[in-house]
C-alpha positions as CSV (number, residue, x, y, z in Angstrom):
1,M,-63.6,3.0,95.5
2,S,-64.4,6.6,96.3
3,L,-66.3,8.9,94.0
4,L,-63.2,11.0,93.3
5,Q,-61.2,7.9,92.3
6,T,-64.0,6.8,90.0
7,N,-64.1,10.2,88.3
8,L,-60.3,10.1,87.9
9,S,-60.4,6.6,86.4
10,E,-63.0,7.7,83.9
11,Q,-61.0,10.8,83.0
12,Q,-58.0,8.6,82.2
13,K,-60.0,6.8,79.5
14,I,-60.8,10.0,77.6
15,L,-57.3,11.6,78.1
16,P,-56.2,10.9,74.4
17,T,-59.3,12.5,73.0
18,L,-58.9,15.6,75.3
19,R,-55.2,15.9,74.4
20,S,-56.1,15.8,70.7
21,R,-58.8,18.5,71.2
22,L,-56.5,20.7,73.2
23,R,-53.7,20.3,70.6
24,E,-56.2,21.4,67.9
25,A,-57.4,24.4,70.0
26,Y,-53.8,25.4,70.6
27,Q,-52.9,25.2,66.9
28,G,-56.0,27.2,66.0
29,A,-55.1,29.9,68.6
30,R,-51.5,29.9,67.4
31,H,-52.6,30.4,63.8
32,D,-54.9,33.3,64.8
33,A,-52.2,34.9,66.8
34,L,-49.7,34.7,63.9
35,V,-52.2,36.3,61.6
36,F,-53.0,39.0,64.2
37,A,-49.3,39.7,64.7
38,A,-48.7,40.0,60.9
39,L,-51.7,42.4,60.5
40,T,-50.6,44.4,63.5
41,V,-47.1,45.0,62.1
42,L,-48.5,45.8,58.6
43,L,-51.1,48.2,59.8
44,T,-49.0,50.0,62.4
45,P,-47.7,52.5,59.9
46,V,-51.3,53.4,58.9
47,A,-52.2,53.9,62.6
48,V,-49.1,56.0,63.1
49,V,-50.0,58.2,60.1
50,F,-53.5,58.8,61.5
51,F,-51.9,59.7,64.9
52,L,-49.5,62.1,63.1
53,L,-52.3,63.7,61.1
54,T,-54.3,64.3,64.3
55,L,-51.3,65.8,66.1
56,L,-50.5,68.0,63.1
57,F,-54.1,69.2,62.9
58,A,-54.0,70.0,66.6
59,L,-50.6,71.8,66.0
60,A,-52.2,73.9,63.3
61,L,-54.6,75.3,65.8
62,V,-51.7,76.5,68.0
63,D,-50.9,80.0,66.9
64,L,-49.4,81.8,69.8
65,P,-47.2,84.8,69.4
66,V,-45.3,83.8,72.5
67,I,-43.7,80.9,70.7
68,D,-43.2,82.4,67.2
69,H,-39.9,84.0,68.1
70,L,-38.3,80.7,69.3
71,G,-37.3,79.7,65.8
72,Y,-38.9,77.0,63.6
73,R,-37.5,73.9,65.4
74,A,-38.2,75.2,68.9
75,S,-41.6,76.6,67.9
76,L,-42.6,73.3,66.4
77,I,-41.6,71.3,69.5
78,T,-43.2,73.7,71.8
79,G,-46.4,73.8,69.7
80,A,-46.5,70.0,69.7
81,N,-46.1,70.0,73.5
82,L,-48.8,72.6,74.0
83,S,-51.2,70.5,71.7
84,L,-50.5,67.3,73.7
85,G,-50.7,69.2,77.0
86,F,-54.0,70.8,76.2
87,M,-55.6,67.6,74.9
88,A,-54.4,65.8,78.1
89,A,-55.7,68.8,80.3
90,S,-59.1,68.5,78.6
91,Y,-59.5,65.2,80.4
92,F,-59.4,67.0,83.7
93,L,-61.2,70.1,82.5
94,R,-64.2,68.0,81.6
95,P,-63.8,64.8,83.7
96,K,-66.1,61.8,83.4
97,E,-69.0,61.1,85.7
98,A,-68.3,59.5,89.0
99,Y,-70.1,56.3,88.1
100,Q,-67.8,55.9,85.1
101,Q,-64.6,56.1,87.1
102,K,-62.5,53.0,87.7
103,S,-60.2,52.1,90.5
104,D,-57.1,52.1,88.4
105,D,-57.8,55.4,86.6
106,S,-55.5,57.4,88.9
107,M,-52.6,55.0,88.4
108,W,-52.8,55.2,84.6
109,L,-53.1,59.0,84.7
110,L,-50.1,59.2,87.0
111,I,-48.1,57.1,84.6
112,G,-49.2,59.3,81.7
113,G,-48.2,62.4,83.6
114,G,-44.8,60.9,84.3
115,L,-44.3,60.2,80.6
116,F,-45.3,63.7,79.7
117,C,-42.7,65.0,82.1
118,A,-40.1,62.7,80.5
119,L,-41.2,64.0,77.1
120,L,-40.7,67.6,78.3
121,S,-37.3,66.7,79.7
122,L,-36.3,65.2,76.3
123,C,-37.3,68.4,74.6
124,Y,-35.8,71.0,76.9
125,L,-33.1,69.3,78.9
126,T,-31.3,67.5,76.0
127,Q,-29.8,68.6,72.7
128,L,-31.1,65.5,70.9
129,S,-33.5,67.6,68.7
130,A,-30.6,69.5,67.3
131,S,-27.9,66.8,67.1
132,H,-30.0,63.8,66.0
133,P,-33.5,65.1,64.9
134,A,-34.6,61.7,63.4
135,W,-33.9,59.9,66.7
136,F,-35.5,62.8,68.6
137,W,-38.8,62.6,66.7
138,A,-38.9,58.8,66.8
139,L,-38.4,58.9,70.6
140,Y,-40.9,61.8,70.9
141,L,-43.6,59.9,69.0
142,L,-43.0,56.8,71.1
143,L,-43.3,58.6,74.4
144,A,-46.4,60.5,73.1
145,L,-48.0,57.2,72.0
146,V,-47.4,55.5,75.3
147,M,-48.5,58.5,77.3
148,L,-51.8,58.8,75.4
149,G,-52.2,55.0,75.5
150,C,-52.1,55.3,79.3
151,I,-54.6,58.1,79.3
152,G,-56.7,55.9,77.1
153,H,-57.2,53.4,79.9
154,A,-59.1,56.1,81.8
155,Y,-60.7,58.1,79.0
156,E,-64.4,58.0,78.4
157,P,-66.2,59.9,75.6
158,H,-69.1,62.2,76.6
159,D,-72.6,62.1,75.2
160,D,-72.6,65.6,73.8
161,Y,-70.1,68.3,73.0
162,Y,-70.2,72.0,72.3
163,L,-67.9,72.8,69.3
164,G,-68.6,76.5,68.8
165,W,-70.7,78.5,66.5
166,T,-72.3,76.6,63.6
167,F,-73.0,78.2,60.3
168,G,-74.2,75.3,58.1
169,P,-71.4,72.8,57.8
170,V,-68.8,75.4,59.1
171,L,-67.7,75.6,62.7
172,I,-66.4,78.8,64.1
173,D,-64.7,79.3,67.4
174,N,-66.8,81.1,70.0
175,P,-64.5,83.8,71.4
176,F,-66.7,84.4,74.5
177,T,-66.0,81.0,76.0
178,I,-63.4,78.3,76.1
179,K,-65.9,75.5,76.5
180,D,-65.8,74.8,72.7
181,D,-62.0,74.7,72.8
182,I,-62.0,72.2,75.7
183,D,-64.6,70.0,73.9
184,R,-62.7,70.0,70.7
185,A,-59.5,69.1,72.6
186,H,-61.5,66.4,74.3
187,I,-62.6,64.9,71.0
188,G,-59.1,65.1,69.7
189,L,-57.9,63.4,72.8
190,G,-60.4,60.6,72.3
191,F,-59.2,60.0,68.7
192,V,-55.5,59.9,69.5
193,V,-55.9,57.8,72.6
194,A,-58.1,55.4,70.6
195,V,-55.3,55.0,68.0
196,S,-52.4,54.8,70.5
197,H,-54.3,52.5,72.8
198,L,-55.1,50.2,69.9
199,I,-51.4,50.1,69.0
200,L,-50.2,49.4,72.5
201,E,-52.9,46.8,73.1
202,S,-52.1,45.0,69.9
203,Y,-48.4,44.8,70.6
204,G,-49.2,43.9,74.2
205,S,-51.2,40.9,73.0
206,I,-48.4,39.8,70.7
207,F,-45.7,40.0,73.4
208,G,-48.1,38.7,76.0
209,S,-48.6,35.5,74.0
210,R,-45.0,34.2,74.2
211,W,-46.3,30.7,75.0
212,I,-47.5,30.6,71.4
213,W,-44.1,31.4,69.9
214,S,-42.3,28.9,72.1
215,R,-44.8,26.1,71.4
216,M,-46.3,23.7,73.9
217,G,-44.7,20.3,74.2
218,E,-46.6,17.0,74.6
219,S,-45.8,16.9,78.3
220,E,-47.3,20.4,78.8
221,I,-50.4,19.4,76.8
222,T,-50.8,16.4,79.0
223,A,-50.3,18.5,82.1
224,S,-52.9,21.0,80.8
225,V,-55.5,18.3,80.3
226,T,-54.8,16.9,83.7
227,L,-55.1,20.3,85.3
228,L,-58.5,20.8,83.6
229,Q,-59.7,17.4,84.8
230,R,-58.6,18.1,88.4
231,L,-60.3,21.5,88.3
232,A,-63.5,19.9,87.1
233,V,-63.7,17.6,90.1
234,Q,-62.5,20.4,92.4
235,D,-59.4,18.5,93.4
236,S,-57.6,21.5,94.9
237,S,-54.8,19.5,96.4
238,G,-54.2,17.7,93.1
239,V,-54.0,21.0,91.2
240,V,-51.5,22.3,93.7
241,A,-49.4,19.1,93.5
242,L,-49.5,19.1,89.7
243,L,-48.3,22.7,89.4
244,H,-45.7,22.1,92.1
245,D,-44.3,19.1,90.2
246,L,-43.9,21.1,87.0
247,E,-41.0,23.5,86.6
248,R,-41.9,27.1,87.4
249,K,-41.7,28.2,83.7
250,S,-43.7,25.2,82.5
251,A,-46.4,25.7,85.2
252,A,-46.7,29.4,84.2
253,D,-46.9,28.5,80.5
254,V,-49.6,25.8,81.1
255,V,-51.8,28.2,83.1
256,R,-51.2,31.1,80.8
257,A,-52.1,29.0,77.7
258,L,-55.3,27.8,79.3
259,V,-56.3,31.3,80.2
260,K,-55.6,32.5,76.7
261,L,-57.8,29.7,75.3
262,D,-60.6,30.8,77.7
263,L,-60.6,27.3,79.3
264,V,-59.5,28.6,82.7
265,S,-60.0,31.9,84.4
266,M,-58.1,33.3,87.4
267,Y,-60.0,34.0,90.6
268,K,-58.1,35.6,93.5
269,G,-54.8,34.3,92.0
270,R,-56.1,30.7,91.5
271,P,-57.1,28.9,88.4
272,K,-60.8,28.2,88.0
273,L,-62.5,26.2,85.3
274,S,-64.5,28.4,82.9
275,T,-67.8,27.6,81.2
276,K,-65.8,27.0,78.0
277,G,-63.5,24.7,79.9
278,K,-66.5,22.7,81.3
279,A,-67.8,22.3,77.7
280,F,-64.4,21.2,76.5
281,L,-64.3,18.4,79.0
282,E,-67.7,17.0,78.0
283,V,-66.4,14.0,76.1
284,K,-67.8,10.5,76.5
285,A,-65.3,7.7,77.0
């Protein structure tokens, strides 16, 4: 009998124990995900309020005669757009260091720019703000949140900022430079992208864990354990055969669940047993 066959025979003996342990781990992850989802939904209004307060604070700093004659509604919309635009522009006016840049920064910034263009189109190419103001502001906030969330993927805070003239606890704008304006906008950008990124990441985690809501059947738990065992003995052909035998959706759910439980990691598109996965399989027959 070959070494591979001996290992597989030993693994069959501990299969019930591993199935039980995986079921418990899955139930624990499901419970944590449900608590996280509930807290996310409950705390979302709080995060949105913080986002609105920051936007209103930035809006209060916009006092341009060029928009005052537009009327209250148009002036408010234009002021909000200028606030968002200046905060977003501060990212490029004071970019992060080259060593901090990531390969996907440009992609996220491009998506954010596209969403800002969509936001401007909503404001100036439609009559939604006049005909249905409630729908307009709801859609406006959603686009602004997603736009800033995309910028948040690329944003990095700086070590120091110049905020203007300081007189005790009071900050006063320095009229001889716009560096303090840029830095204040950069700090404001950092706060709003942190809030919006937190909201998007939280809901992304909820909707990205659909395997938790649909539950894992006993056949999928057995397949998951078998997959872990074959990865442990580096049985590549056995892993491919197992995933091929499963339905496409089941195979995806199995791999996704093991990745979520940190038992498996993906390397170049292929599942690989993680350190936690190796510890999980250390069960004596």
